[in-house]
C-alpha positions as semicolon CSV with decimal commas, in nm:
position;residue;x (nm);y (nm);z (nm)
1;M;4,751;-1,554;2,668
2;M;4,883;-1,731;2,360
3;K;4,789;-1,564;2,032
4;K;4,595;-1,782;1,790
5;K;4,794;-1,867;1,477
6;Y;4,662;-1,731;1,145
7;T;4,651;-2,028;0,908
8;G;4,560;-2,088;0,546
9;K;4,237;-2,250;0,660
10;T;4,140;-1,931;0,843
11;F;4,222;-1,723;0,535
12;A;4,011;-1,951;0,312
13;G;3,721;-1,926;0,554
14;E;3,738;-1,546;0,550
15;I;3,742;-1,539;0,170
16;I;3,435;-1,764;0,158
17;M;3,250;-1,542;0,405
18;I;3,338;-1,232;0,203
19;L;3,209;-1,395;-0,116
20;I;2,885;-1,503;0,051
21;T;2,838;-1,151;0,188
22;A;2,898;-1,004;-0,157
23;I;2,635;-1,235;-0,308
24;F;2,378;-1,130;-0,049
25;M;2,464;-0,764;-0,109
26;I;2,382;-0,782;-0,482
27;P;2,007;-0,711;-0,436
28;M;2,088;-0,411;-0,214
29;Y;2,340;-0,284;-0,469
30;Y;2,084;-0,328;-0,747
31;L;1,819;-0,140;-0,550
32;V;2,039;0,157;-0,459
33;V;2,206;0,192;-0,799
34;C;1,875;0,186;-0,986
35;T;1,745;0,480;-0,784
36;F;1,978;0,706;-0,985
37;K;1,878;0,573;-1,330
38;D;1,593;0,647;-1,565
39;Q;1,346;0,380;-1,675
40;K;1,543;0,292;-1,990
41;Q;1,874;0,242;-1,807
42;I;1,709;0,025;-1,539
43;L;1,561;-0,210;-1,798
44;E;1,860;-0,227;-2,032
45;H;2,154;-0,216;-1,788
46;P;2,020;-0,310;-1,442
47;L;2,357;-0,375;-1,272
48;S;2,568;-0,107;-1,434
49;L;2,647;0,224;-1,268
50;P;2,426;0,519;-1,370
51;S;2,553;0,757;-1,635
52;S;2,502;1,043;-1,387
53;F;2,398;1,076;-1,024
54;S;2,089;1,283;-0,959
55;L;1,832;1,305;-0,680
56;D;1,546;1,375;-0,920
57;N;1,403;1,024;-0,875
58;Y;1,394;1,070;-0,498
59;K;1,222;1,408;-0,533
60;K;0,961;1,250;-0,763
61;A;0,906;0,960;-0,521
62;L;0,866;1,195;-0,223
63;A;0,608;1,399;-0,408
64;T;0,419;1,100;-0,548
65;M;0,390;0,883;-0,236
66;D;0,314;1,161;0,016
67;Y;0,610;1,039;0,217
68;W;0,579;1,235;0,539
69;R;0,212;1,152;0,594
70;N;0,279;0,781;0,538
71;F;0,586;0,805;0,761
72;G;0,368;0,952;1,037
73;N;0,113;0,671;0,993
74;S;0,385;0,405;1,021
75;L;0,539;0,579;1,322
76;L;0,205;0,611;1,505
77;I;0,102;0,249;1,452
78;T;0,449;0,114;1,537
79;V;0,513;0,317;1,852
80;V;0,169;0,272;2,009
81;S;0,163;-0,102;1,926
82;V;0,509;-0,161;2,077
83;V;0,416;0,027;2,396
84;I;0,102;-0,186;2,435
85;I;0,299;-0,505;2,365
86;I;0,556;-0,423;2,634
87;L;0,300;-0,316;2,894
88;L;0,057;-0,606;2,851
89;G;0,326;-0,868;2,794
90;S;0,534;-0,772;3,098
91;M;0,240;-0,733;3,337
92;A;0,079;-1,060;3,229
93;A;0,410;-1,245;3,259
94;Y;0,474;-1,103;3,605
95;S;0,131;-1,199;3,732
96;I;0,150;-1,553;3,592
97;S;0,510;-1,608;3,707
98;R;0,446;-1,496;4,065
99;H;0,119;-1,686;4,111
100;K;0,198;-2,052;4,057
101;T;-0,152;-2,199;4,051
102;K;-0,331;-2,443;3,824
103;F;-0,508;-2,150;3,661
104;S;-0,182;-1,970;3,584
105;K;-0,038;-2,288;3,432
106;F;-0,352;-2,325;3,220
107;V;-0,326;-1,965;3,099
108;S;0,042;-2,014;3,010
109;A;-0,039;-2,328;2,814
110;L;-0,329;-2,150;2,642
111;F;-0,104;-1,863;2,535
112;L;0,157;-2,108;2,408
113;V;-0,097;-2,303;2,202
114;G;-0,240;-1,979;2,063
115;F;0,107;-1,862;1,965
116;M;0,166;-2,187;1,774
117;V;-0,142;-2,137;1,552
118;P;-0,039;-1,993;1,212
119;A;-0,176;-1,641;1,168
120;Q;-0,286;-1,717;0,811
121;T;-0,545;-1,968;0,934
122;T;-0,725;-1,703;1,140
123;M;-0,747;-1,427;0,878
124;L;-1,106;-1,495;0,766
125;P;-1,269;-1,501;1,113
126;L;-1,042;-1,214;1,220
127;F;-1,161;-1,004;0,927
128;T;-1,523;-1,077;1,018
129;V;-1,467;-0,973;1,379
130;M;-1,284;-0,655;1,277
131;K;-1,562;-0,565;1,034
132;N;-1,834;-0,617;1,296
133;L;-1,642;-0,394;1,537
134;N;-1,599;-0,123;1,270
135;L;-1,221;-0,143;1,301
136;I;-1,144;-0,192;0,932
137;N;-0,937;0,093;0,788
138;T;-0,872;0,257;1,126
139;Y;-0,559;0,330;1,326
140;Q;-0,716;0,163;1,629
141;G;-0,774;-0,156;1,433
142;M;-0,416;-0,173;1,307
143;I;-0,277;-0,107;1,654
144;L;-0,501;-0,377;1,798
145;L;-0,392;-0,629;1,533
146;H;-0,022;-0,565;1,580
147;S;-0,057;-0,573;1,958
148;N;-0,125;-0,946;1,936
149;Q;0,253;-0,981;1,965
150;C;0,207;-0,929;2,339
151;V;0,165;-1,309;2,353
152;F;0,519;-1,356;2,227
153;A;0,637;-1,084;2,466
154;F;0,459;-1,266;2,750
155;L;0,646;-1,589;2,677
156;M;0,982;-1,409;2,668
157;Y;0,914;-1,205;2,980
158;R;0,794;-1,507;3,177
159;G;1,122;-1,695;3,138
160;F;1,318;-1,383;3,228
161;I;1,110;-1,297;3,536
162;Q;1,150;-1,648;3,675
163;T;1,525;-1,584;3,709
164;I;1,475;-1,273;3,926
165;P;1,518;-1,357;4,298
166;L;1,202;-1,327;4,504
167;E;1,408;-1,180;4,786
168;L;1,424;-0,848;4,599
169;E;1,046;-0,824;4,588
170;E;1,012;-0,936;4,948
171;A;1,248;-0,658;5,051
172;G;1,026;-0,412;4,867
173;A;0,719;-0,550;5,042
174;I;0,889;-0,500;5,378
175;D;0,948;-0,135;5,283
176;G;0,576;-0,095;5,217
177;C;0,550;-0,153;4,842
178;N;0,230;-0,306;4,711
179;M;0,229;-0,545;4,415
180;W;0,195;-0,265;4,159
181;Q;0,483;-0,066;4,307
182;T;0,697;-0,378;4,340
183;F;0,657;-0,453;3,972
184;W;0,726;-0,103;3,840
185;Y;1,002;0,002;4,081
186;I;1,185;-0,327;4,139
187;T;1,104;-0,593;3,878
188;F;1,045;-0,395;3,559
189;P;1,380;-0,206;3,568
190;L;1,554;-0,545;3,584
191;L;1,375;-0,645;3,262
192;K;1,555;-0,378;3,059
193;P;1,762;-0,621;2,843
194;I;1,466;-0,832;2,736
195;T;1,244;-0,524;2,700
196;I;1,490;-0,367;2,457
197;T;1,506;-0,690;2,258
198;I;1,127;-0,719;2,239
199;A;1,092;-0,353;2,142
200;I;1,353;-0,372;1,866
201;F;1,218;-0,685;1,699
202;N;0,859;-0,566;1,718
203;V;0,947;-0,223;1,579
204;M;1,114;-0,387;1,280
205;W;0,827;-0,635;1,227
206;I;0,542;-0,383;1,258
207;W;0,714;-0,123;1,041
208;N;0,777;-0,376;0,762
209;D;0,449;-0,565;0,798
210;F;0,256;-0,596;0,474
211;M;-0,002;-0,871;0,521
212;L;-0,212;-0,714;0,799
213;T;-0,185;-0,369;0,644
214;Y;-0,292;-0,500;0,304
215;L;-0,597;-0,681;0,444
216;F;-0,723;-0,428;0,698
217;L;-0,609;-0,085;0,577
218;N;-0,725;0,033;0,233
219;S;-0,719;0,411;0,269
220;S;-0,427;0,593;0,105
221;S;-0,448;0,870;0,367
222;K;-0,389;0,614;0,645
223;A;-0,151;0,387;0,456
224;T;0,190;0,299;0,594
225;L;0,509;0,346;0,395
226;I;0,527;-0,020;0,293
227;M;0,165;-0,018;0,181
228;Q;0,208;0,304;-0,013
229;V;0,497;0,150;-0,208
230;F;0,265;-0,135;-0,306
231;N;-0,011;0,110;-0,402
232;G;0,233;0,278;-0,640
233;M;0,273;-0,038;-0,848
234;G;0,077;-0,039;-1,173
235;T;-0,136;-0,325;-1,302
236;F;0,026;-0,353;-1,644
237;S;0,340;-0,138;-1,619
238;N;0,562;0,012;-1,352
239;D;0,772;0,323;-1,333
240;W;1,080;0,163;-1,177
241;S;1,264;0,495;-1,167
242;M;1,004;0,601;-0,909
243;M;0,951;0,264;-0,741
244;M;1,317;0,204;-0,656
245;P;1,369;0,526;-0,458
246;A;1,028;0,475;-0,297
247;L;1,149;0,138;-0,169
248;V;1,471;0,291;-0,038
249;L;1,281;0,570;0,137
250;A;1,045;0,316;0,296
251;L;1,331;0,097;0,422
252;L;1,567;0,377;0,523
253;P;1,415;0,448;0,869
254;M;1,452;0,083;0,970
255;I;1,807;0,061;0,835
256;I;1,905;0,365;1,042
257;F;1,718;0,224;1,343
258;Y;1,896;-0,110;1,315
259;L;2,240;0,050;1,278
260;I;2,180;0,260;1,589
261;M;2,038;-0,027;1,795
262;Q;2,256;-0,318;1,677
263;K;2,461;-0,316;1,997
264;Q;2,144;-0,342;2,206
265;I;2,017;-0,621;1,980
266;V;2,328;-0,831;2,038
267;E;2,331;-0,760;2,412
268;G;1,961;-0,838;2,447
269;V;1,981;-1,166;2,259
270;A;2,294;-1,273;2,449
271;S;2,134;-1,181;2,780
272;G;1,819;-1,373;2,691
273;A;2,026;-1,679;2,601
274;V;2,208;-1,669;2,936
275;K;1,885;-1,620;3,129
276;G;1,718;-1,900;2,937
């Protein structure tokens, strides 16, 4: 195979991409560098390197924000919500995809229309319903709210399931599998690429979600990491030497998660594009 020639145009394009990347990295640089400065240095020299590197700010942030309790809250809400999203989304998509009736088409259209409605327009009635059900400021309420992403999972699963040959399920039926066994032992394992993609994007969204947490969770003992960072902000003044490391500590689990799962993210998106 003939090797592609490296030209001046290619070099210019790489330089432009590096510059754009550097520009987008400035906020991250600012955030990390300021975690090692005191309040005076942050305000007077925000982009300069700290005079000395110390972990005192991180120790203060860990003690102030009750990090491990908030981490556990975020982990509980995220994991349980993602499991529910995958289970309900995949089972609903399988049932609708394999029963091509007028009712199934109506349900699919109903889910699609519901997914197109902006979430902000439903906040007031949603808050009323949650209050009447005594789900405000509870783990169950937050899990239920975040599990509404099963509609998006349903739409993704449905397109993927439609590409799976029916002959595989018919072979399972011949071997004595019922519908439940056919789904879990034959169909669901084939959904691994799209399942990983759905899980990754929902983990990142739920972990970083602020709007639902702000509206429906007001207890500091049940607050997530993102919400606890917001609670640490003062009305008239802020201790940025504590806020900056708190932000880093809140984002760090998702950064590590993304770095570990980036290969699966690319493979899942590419697989979904081919299947689509």
